[in-house]
C-alpha positions as CSV (number, residue, x, y, z in Angstrom):
1,M,-1.0,23.2,-2.3
2,K,2.2,25.0,-1.7
3,R,5.3,22.9,-1.6
4,I,6.3,24.6,1.6
5,D,3.4,23.0,3.5
6,S,4.5,19.8,2.2
7,L,7.9,20.3,3.3
8,I,6.8,21.1,6.6
9,S,4.8,18.0,6.9
10,L,7.6,16.0,5.5
11,I,10.1,16.9,8.2
12,R,7.7,16.6,10.9
13,S,6.8,13.1,10.0
14,M,10.8,12.0,10.0
15,T,12.0,10.0,12.9
16,K,14.9,10.7,15.0
17,S,17.0,8.3,13.1
18,E,16.1,9.5,9.7
19,R,16.8,13.3,10.9
20,K,20.1,11.9,12.3
21,A,20.8,10.4,9.0
22,F,20.2,13.6,7.1
23,S,22.2,15.7,9.5
24,L,25.1,13.2,9.0
25,R,24.9,13.5,5.1
26,H,24.4,17.2,4.8
27,G,25.3,18.8,8.0
28,D,28.9,19.7,6.7
29,A,28.0,21.5,3.5
30,G,30.8,24.0,3.2
31,A,30.1,27.0,1.3
32,S,27.4,29.5,2.4
33,S,25.3,29.1,-0.5
34,D,25.3,25.6,-0.2
35,R,24.3,25.9,3.5
36,R,20.8,27.6,2.7
37,Y,18.9,24.6,2.2
38,I,20.4,23.3,5.7
39,T,19.6,26.3,7.5
40,L,15.8,26.2,6.1
41,Y,16.1,22.4,7.2
42,Q,17.1,23.6,10.8
43,I,14.4,26.3,11.2
44,I,11.8,23.5,10.6
45,A,13.2,20.6,12.1
46,N,15.2,22.2,15.3
47,D,13.0,25.0,16.0
48,N,9.9,23.1,15.5
49,V,8.2,25.7,13.3
50,T,4.9,24.8,11.6
51,S,3.7,28.0,10.0
52,P,5.1,28.6,6.4
53,L,5.0,32.4,7.0
54,I,7.3,32.2,10.0
55,V,9.6,29.6,8.3
56,K,10.0,32.2,5.2
57,E,10.4,35.2,7.6
58,R,13.1,33.7,9.3
59,F,15.0,32.3,6.2
60,L,14.8,35.8,4.5
61,S,16.2,37.2,7.9
62,Q,19.4,35.1,7.5
63,Y,19.5,35.4,3.5
64,P,17.7,38.7,2.7
65,G,16.7,38.5,-1.2
66,G,17.3,34.7,-1.1
67,A,15.4,32.5,-3.6
68,F,12.9,30.9,-0.8
69,D,11.0,28.8,-3.1
70,V,14.0,27.3,-5.0
71,E,15.5,26.4,-1.7
72,V,12.4,24.7,-0.4
73,K,12.1,22.6,-3.8
74,Y,15.9,21.5,-3.4
75,L,15.4,20.6,0.3
76,Y,12.3,18.7,-0.6
77,S,14.1,16.8,-3.3
78,R,17.3,16.0,-1.1
79,L,14.8,14.7,1.7
80,T,12.8,12.7,-0.5
81,D,16.1,10.9,-2.1
82,M,17.3,10.5,1.4
83,L,14.3,8.9,2.8
84,L,13.8,6.6,-0.4
85,Q,17.4,5.4,0.1
86,Q,16.8,4.6,3.7
87,R,13.8,2.3,2.8
88,Y,16.0,0.1,0.7
89,G,16.5,-3.3,2.8
90,K,13.6,-2.4,5.4
91,D,10.6,-2.1,2.8
92,V,10.4,-4.8,0.8
93,H,8.5,-3.2,-2.1
94,T,11.3,-0.5,-2.4
95,T,14.1,-2.9,-2.3
96,L,12.7,-5.3,-5.1
97,L,11.8,-2.3,-7.2
98,T,15.1,-0.8,-6.8
99,D,16.9,-4.2,-7.7
100,L,14.6,-4.3,-11.0
101,T,16.1,-1.0,-12.0
102,K,19.7,-2.4,-10.9
103,A,18.9,-5.2,-13.2
104,R,18.1,-2.9,-16.3
105,M,21.1,-0.8,-15.6
106,L,23.2,-4.1,-15.5
107,F,21.8,-5.2,-18.8
108,E,22.5,-1.9,-20.5
109,R,26.1,-2.4,-19.6
110,S,26.3,-6.1,-20.9
111,L,26.2,-7.6,-17.4
112,F,23.6,-10.1,-18.9
113,E,24.2,-12.9,-16.3
114,D,24.3,-10.4,-13.5
115,S,21.1,-8.8,-14.8
116,F,19.1,-12.1,-15.1
117,D,20.3,-13.3,-11.8
118,L,18.8,-10.3,-10.1
119,I,15.7,-10.6,-12.0
120,S,15.2,-14.3,-10.9
121,S,15.9,-13.3,-7.3
122,V,13.0,-10.8,-7.4
123,I,10.6,-13.1,-9.0
124,R,11.3,-15.7,-6.5
125,Q,10.8,-13.3,-3.4
126,A,7.5,-11.6,-5.0
127,N,6.2,-15.1,-5.7
128,R,6.9,-16.1,-2.1
129,L,5.8,-13.0,-0.6
130,G,2.5,-12.7,-2.8
131,L,3.6,-9.4,-4.2
132,H,1.6,-9.9,-7.7
133,E,2.1,-6.5,-9.2
134,I,5.9,-6.6,-8.6
135,L,6.0,-10.4,-9.9
136,L,4.2,-9.3,-13.0
137,I,6.9,-6.3,-13.7
138,A,9.8,-8.4,-13.2
139,Q,8.4,-11.1,-15.6
140,K,7.8,-8.6,-18.2
141,L,11.1,-7.3,-17.7
142,E,12.8,-10.8,-17.8
143,L,11.0,-11.3,-21.2
144,E,11.7,-8.0,-22.7
145,L,15.3,-8.6,-22.0
146,L,15.4,-11.8,-23.5
147,Q,13.8,-10.7,-26.5
148,N,16.5,-8.2,-26.7
149,L,19.1,-10.9,-26.8
150,D,16.9,-12.8,-29.6
151,F,15.9,-15.4,-27.1
152,N,19.5,-16.9,-27.0
153,D,20.0,-20.0,-24.8
154,I,16.2,-20.5,-24.0
155,S,14.0,-23.3,-25.5
156,E,10.6,-22.9,-26.8
157,Q,9.2,-24.8,-23.9
158,E,10.9,-22.6,-21.3
159,L,9.7,-19.5,-23.1
160,F,6.2,-20.9,-23.1
161,D,6.3,-21.7,-19.3
162,K,7.4,-18.2,-18.6
163,H,4.5,-16.7,-20.7
164,M,2.3,-19.1,-18.9
165,L,3.6,-18.0,-15.4
166,Q,3.1,-14.2,-16.5
167,R,-0.6,-15.0,-17.4
168,K,-1.3,-16.4,-14.1
169,A,0.4,-13.2,-12.3
170,I,-1.9,-11.1,-14.7
171,K,-5.1,-13.2,-13.5
172,S,-4.1,-12.7,-9.9
173,V,-3.6,-9.0,-10.4
174,S,-6.9,-8.6,-12.3
175,L,-8.8,-10.5,-9.5
176,I,-7.2,-8.4,-6.5
177,T,-7.9,-5.0,-8.5
178,E,-11.4,-6.1,-9.0
179,H,-12.1,-6.7,-5.5
180,A,-10.4,-3.5,-4.6
181,S,-12.5,-1.6,-7.1
182,L,-15.7,-3.2,-5.5
183,Y,-14.6,-2.3,-2.2
184,D,-14.1,1.4,-3.2
185,L,-17.6,1.4,-4.6
186,L,-19.0,0.0,-1.5
187,R,-17.3,2.7,0.6
188,Q,-18.4,5.3,-2.0
189,R,-21.9,4.3,-2.0
190,V,-22.1,4.4,1.7
191,L,-20.5,7.8,2.3
192,H,-22.3,9.5,-0.6
193,M,-25.9,7.6,-0.3
194,G,-26.0,7.2,3.6
195,A,-28.8,4.8,5.0
196,I,-30.8,2.7,2.6
197,H,-34.3,4.2,2.4
198,T,-35.9,3.2,-1.1
199,P,-35.8,-0.1,-3.0
200,D,-33.7,1.2,-5.7
201,E,-31.0,2.0,-3.0
202,M,-31.4,-1.2,-1.7
203,K,-31.2,-3.1,-5.2
204,M,-27.8,-1.0,-5.9
205,M,-26.4,-2.2,-2.8
206,S,-27.6,-5.7,-3.0
207,D,-26.1,-5.9,-6.7
208,L,-22.8,-4.7,-5.5
209,V,-22.5,-7.2,-2.7
210,M,-23.9,-10.2,-5.0
211,S,-21.1,-9.1,-7.8
212,E,-18.4,-9.4,-5.0
213,F,-19.7,-12.6,-3.6
214,Y,-20.0,-14.2,-7.2
215,S,-16.6,-12.9,-8.3
216,F,-15.0,-14.3,-5.1
217,S,-16.6,-17.7,-5.1
218,S,-16.1,-18.4,-8.5
219,E,-12.3,-18.3,-8.4
220,P,-11.0,-21.6,-7.3
221,E,-7.5,-20.5,-6.5
222,K,-7.8,-17.7,-3.9
223,P,-4.6,-15.6,-3.3
224,F,-4.0,-14.3,0.1
225,E,-4.6,-10.7,-0.9
226,L,-7.9,-11.7,-2.5
227,E,-9.1,-13.5,0.6
228,R,-7.9,-10.6,2.7
229,N,-10.0,-7.9,0.5
230,H,-13.1,-10.4,0.6
231,R,-13.2,-10.3,4.2
232,I,-12.6,-6.4,4.5
233,F,-15.5,-6.0,2.1
234,Q,-17.7,-8.1,4.2
235,A,-16.9,-6.4,7.5
236,K,-17.4,-3.1,6.0
237,Y,-20.7,-3.9,4.7
238,L,-22.0,-5.5,7.7
239,M,-20.8,-2.6,9.7
240,E,-22.9,-0.1,7.6
241,T,-26.1,-2.1,7.6
242,G,-25.6,-2.4,11.3
243,D,-25.0,-6.2,11.7
244,I,-22.3,-5.4,14.4
245,S,-22.3,-9.1,15.6
246,G,-21.7,-10.2,11.9
247,A,-18.9,-7.5,11.3
248,L,-17.0,-8.6,14.4
249,N,-17.0,-12.2,13.4
250,V,-15.7,-11.3,10.0
251,Y,-13.1,-8.9,11.6
252,N,-11.9,-11.7,14.0
253,S,-11.6,-14.1,11.0
254,L,-9.6,-11.4,9.4
255,D,-7.3,-11.2,12.2
256,R,-6.9,-14.9,12.2
257,L,-5.9,-14.7,8.6
258,L,-3.4,-12.0,8.9
259,A,-1.8,-14.2,11.7
260,E,-1.7,-17.3,9.7
261,Y,0.2,-15.1,6.8
262,S,2.1,-12.9,9.0
263,E,5.3,-13.2,6.8
264,Q,3.4,-11.7,3.7
265,P,3.6,-7.9,3.1
266,A,-0.2,-7.7,2.9
267,S,-0.2,-8.9,6.6
268,S,1.9,-6.2,7.6
269,P,1.4,-4.4,11.1
270,F,-0.6,-1.5,9.5
271,Y,-3.2,-4.1,8.3
272,R,-3.4,-5.6,11.8
273,L,-3.8,-2.3,13.0
274,S,-6.4,-1.6,10.7
275,V,-8.2,-4.7,11.7
276,L,-7.9,-4.0,15.5
277,E,-9.4,-0.6,14.7
278,G,-12.1,-2.1,12.8
279,I,-13.1,-4.5,15.7
280,L,-12.8,-1.6,18.4
281,K,-15.2,0.7,16.3
282,A,-17.6,-2.1,16.1
283,L,-17.5,-2.7,19.7
284,R,-17.9,1.0,20.3
285,Y,-20.8,1.0,18.0
286,A,-22.8,-1.7,19.5
287,R,-22.0,-0.2,23.0
288,R,-20.1,-3.2,24.3
289,Y,-17.2,-1.4,26.2
290,D,-16.3,-3.9,28.4
291,E,-15.2,-6.0,25.6
292,M,-12.5,-3.5,24.6
293,E,-9.9,-3.8,26.7
294,P,-8.2,-7.0,25.5
295,Y,-8.0,-5.4,21.9
296,I,-6.6,-2.1,23.3
297,E,-4.0,-4.4,24.9
298,R,-3.4,-6.2,21.6
299,L,-2.7,-2.5,20.3
300,R,0.1,-2.3,23.4
301,Q,1.7,-5.7,22.3
302,L,1.7,-4.8,18.7
303,S,3.8,-1.6,19.0
304,D,6.3,-3.7,21.0
305,N,9.6,-3.9,18.8
306,A,7.7,-2.3,16.1
307,Q,9.0,0.5,14.0
308,A,8.6,4.2,15.4
309,D,5.5,4.8,12.9
310,I,3.8,1.9,14.0
311,R,4.3,2.5,17.8
312,T,2.9,6.0,17.0
313,T,-0.2,4.8,15.1
314,A,-0.9,2.0,18.1
315,L,-0.5,4.7,20.7
316,C,-3.0,7.0,19.0
317,L,-5.5,4.3,18.7
318,E,-4.8,3.2,22.3
319,F,-5.4,6.8,23.5
320,Q,-8.8,7.1,21.5
321,F,-10.3,3.8,22.3
322,E,-9.4,4.2,25.9
323,L,-11.3,7.5,25.8
324,V,-14.2,7.4,23.8
325,P,-16.2,4.9,26.2
326,H,-15.8,7.4,29.2
327,L,-16.7,10.2,26.5
328,D,-19.7,8.4,25.6
329,R,-21.0,7.9,29.0
330,G,-20.6,11.6,30.0
331,E,-17.7,10.7,32.4
332,F,-15.6,14.0,31.7
333,K,-13.3,13.9,34.9
334,T,-12.0,10.3,33.7
335,C,-11.6,12.0,30.0
336,R,-9.5,14.7,31.4
337,D,-7.3,12.0,33.7
338,I,-6.8,10.0,30.5
339,V,-5.6,13.0,28.6
340,E,-3.3,13.9,31.0
341,R,-2.0,10.2,31.2
342,Y,-1.3,10.0,27.8
343,R,-0.1,13.6,27.1
344,K,3.5,13.2,27.2
345,Q,3.7,10.1,25.3
346,L,1.8,11.6,22.5
347,F,3.5,14.6,22.0
348,E,7.1,13.5,22.9
349,H,7.4,10.4,20.8
350,E,10.1,10.0,18.2
351,S,7.6,9.7,15.0
352,H,4.7,12.1,14.5
353,P,1.5,10.4,13.4
354,N,0.5,11.0,10.0
355,P,-1.5,14.1,9.2
356,V,-4.9,12.5,9.3
357,R,-4.3,10.6,12.6
358,E,-2.8,13.7,14.3
359,C,-5.8,15.8,13.1
360,E,-8.0,13.0,14.7
361,L,-6.0,13.0,17.8
362,Q,-6.5,16.9,17.9
363,M,-10.0,16.6,17.6
364,Y,-10.6,14.7,20.6
365,L,-8.4,16.6,22.7
366,A,-10.4,19.7,21.6
367,I,-13.9,17.7,22.4
368,V,-12.4,16.9,26.0
369,E,-11.5,20.6,26.6
370,L,-15.0,21.7,25.1
371,V,-17.0,19.4,27.5
372,S,-14.6,20.5,30.2
373,G,-15.7,24.1,29.8
374,N,-12.2,25.2,28.7
375,W,-13.5,27.0,25.4
376,R,-10.6,29.2,24.6
377,K,-8.4,26.1,24.5
378,V,-10.4,24.6,21.8
379,S,-9.7,27.0,19.4
380,R,-5.9,26.8,20.1
381,I,-6.0,23.1,19.4
382,I,-8.2,23.1,16.4
383,N,-6.0,25.7,14.7
384,T,-3.1,23.2,15.3
385,A,-5.3,20.5,13.9
386,M,-5.9,22.7,10.6
387,V,-2.3,23.6,10.0
388,N,-1.8,20.9,7.4
389,E,-3.2,22.0,4.2
390,N,-3.0,18.4,2.7
391,I,-6.0,17.3,4.9
392,K,-8.3,20.2,4.4
393,Y,-10.4,18.0,1.9
394,L,-11.2,15.4,4.4
395,P,-14.9,15.0,5.6
396,M,-13.5,14.8,9.2
397,M,-12.3,18.7,9.0
398,R,-15.9,19.7,8.6
399,T,-16.6,18.1,12.0
400,V,-13.4,19.7,13.6
401,R,-14.5,23.0,12.6
402,L,-18.0,22.4,13.9
403,I,-16.3,21.9,17.3
404,K,-14.6,25.2,16.8
405,L,-18.1,26.7,16.1
406,M,-19.2,25.3,19.6
407,A,-16.5,27.0,21.5
408,Y,-17.3,30.1,19.6
409,Y,-20.8,29.7,20.7
410,E,-20.0,29.1,24.4
411,L,-17.6,32.3,24.3
412,D,-20.4,34.5,22.6
413,E,-18.1,35.3,19.9
414,H,-21.0,35.6,17.3
415,E,-19.0,37.5,14.6
416,L,-16.3,34.8,14.5
417,L,-18.8,32.2,14.5
418,Q,-21.0,33.6,11.8
419,Y,-17.8,34.3,9.6
420,E,-16.7,30.6,10.2
421,A,-20.3,29.2,9.8
422,R,-20.5,30.8,6.1
423,S,-17.0,29.7,5.3
424,I,-18.1,25.9,6.2
425,T,-21.5,26.5,4.1
426,R,-19.2,27.7,1.1
427,S,-16.8,24.8,1.2
428,R,-19.5,21.9,1.7
429,R,-19.6,19.6,-1.1
430,N,-22.2,17.1,-2.2
431,I,-21.4,14.8,0.9
432,S,-23.1,16.2,3.8
433,F,-24.6,14.9,7.0
434,A,-28.0,16.2,8.3
435,T,-26.4,16.5,11.7
436,E,-23.8,19.1,10.5
437,S,-26.8,21.0,8.7
438,M,-28.8,21.2,12.0
439,M,-25.9,22.1,14.0
440,L,-24.7,24.8,11.5
441,R,-28.6,26.2,11.8
442,F,-28.6,26.0,15.5
443,L,-25.3,27.9,16.0
444,S,-26.1,30.3,13.4
445,N,-29.0,31.7,15.4
446,S,-28.0,34.9,17.3
447,G,-29.2,33.5,20.5
448,L,-31.4,31.3,22.6
449,P,-34.7,32.7,23.7
450,P,-34.4,34.0,27.5
451,M,-37.4,31.8,28.7
452,Q,-37.0,28.2,29.5
453,R,-40.5,27.7,28.3
454,Q,-39.6,28.8,24.8
455,R,-36.4,26.8,24.9
456,L,-38.5,23.7,25.8
457,A,-40.7,24.5,22.9
458,I,-37.8,24.7,20.6
459,W,-36.3,21.1,21.8
460,N,-40.0,19.5,21.4
461,K,-39.9,20.5,17.8
462,M,-36.4,19.4,17.2
463,K,-36.7,16.2,19.2
464,P,-38.4,13.8,16.6
465,T,-35.8,14.9,14.0
466,I,-32.9,14.2,16.2
467,I,-34.5,10.6,17.3
468,N,-34.4,9.8,13.5
469,L,-30.9,11.1,13.2
470,S,-29.7,8.8,16.1
471,E,-31.3,5.9,14.3
472,D,-29.7,6.7,10.9
473,K,-26.7,4.5,10.1
474,H,-25.4,7.2,7.8
475,E,-25.6,9.8,10.5
476,R,-24.1,7.4,13.3
477,Q,-20.6,8.0,11.6
478,I,-20.7,11.6,12.8
479,L,-22.5,11.2,16.3
480,L,-19.9,8.3,17.2
481,I,-17.2,11.2,17.1
482,F,-19.2,13.2,19.4
483,D,-22.9,13.2,20.2
484,F,-23.7,16.7,18.9
485,T,-27.5,16.3,19.4
486,A,-26.9,15.6,23.1
487,W,-25.1,19.1,23.2
488,I,-28.2,20.6,21.6
489,E,-30.5,19.0,24.2
490,A,-28.3,20.3,27.1
491,K,-28.5,24.0,25.7
492,L,-32.3,23.9,25.4
493,T,-33.3,21.9,28.3
494,G,-30.9,22.9,30.8
495,V,-29.9,19.4,31.8
496,S,-26.3,18.8,32.3
497,L,-24.3,17.2,29.1
498,D,-22.8,14.4,31.1
499,R,-26.2,13.3,32.5
500,I,-27.7,13.4,28.8
501,L,-25.1,11.2,27.6
502,A,-25.1,8.7,30.7
503,E,-28.8,8.2,30.0
504,R,-28.5,7.7,26.4
505,V,-25.6,5.2,26.8
506,K,-28.3,3.4,29.3
507,K,-31.1,3.5,26.7
508,R,-29.0,1.9,24.2
């Protein structure tokens, strides 16, 4: 990954206030040589250039023979330093960790009392906020500095009590880490193993669930973060096994838990957004569209008086879950109206979405253009989504490229289609959806038979496979983004896509 790509992503993620702060600090650089990194910043920030090649070309046009890579690294360093300073006092993790660094610096300058006062303050705050990792770091630093002073002015009982508190923090960190690792294993198995078909696969999943439940139940004192992780694990497992009602119950209990501990950093707005997203995904999975509106309204309320990145994420989720019920039902005109209503808000907000969220946003915009018949727009939108090299490894990117292939197919751009299809095939890793493989085979064919009878024969041959895919919980992950099998059916049967989607929703 080239540093220039990271630099562009970093600048695009900055809010107006962050850009203003950087300009105030560095905008008055004097000498010409000192202004080179400022010029580079202005090319990306003010001119909104996203192509690394264009950025380099414009920079070298102003400074022929300039050390472009050196300026990129220097600007990147300046920006990250400034952004880190901006977080102090706003982000509790940054603030407390910075205070611990200050405490060590004060100790090294023989300001022992000030150093221990600062460490004690960090310990109190970390303990109150449930920040067990920071608490452990602070306790370890305190004991290290006391040892350097030969435990002067501290009794054996006081030292013993400090070690007991440290062991308690270690136990909490160990429990939370264990549950986080079990959740990671659950996600990995779901993504790679897919639907459970064999007794061995069922045993693997059951063993994992029982390990998590036993570990959680055996602990008498349950920190908030441990309780939160347990419910997240339950919700994910129930979602993947198709128990949508159970998943919704757990998500709602998790929502209440986060509200109860709203002052804890582990109950930040990002976690609450994540829970609301989980509830909305579960409702969509169950096709319970009428129940989604109250939670969409919660997204709007959560974004009120929130910081810019929270507002942006909430807006993206609000757009997505207002759009998808109509997309699922084949109501394409309503989809276009929703896109137009949100367009200004989505692309003229103070803070850009993170690259993953922005890619997802562009993907849904491309789908709306695809089903609306604006196939040339699809390619332009997808190219925008694929600009950021940081997210090229995501499974979602294969879905994005599939949508691009569908646009090529509609435009009869067979050479481009074949080239892109080969590229996707080469880049596929162990994880793959059967739906993707089927779409690649279908799109790679030179064309459909001219006779309707022949097309129907192909459809009748594919229909059993498509029915199996629609019932596979693993495949539902990609079919919930867009029902690619309905698009194939429309091409082979001649029935309009909107009608097919509407009929499928009614059947479910």
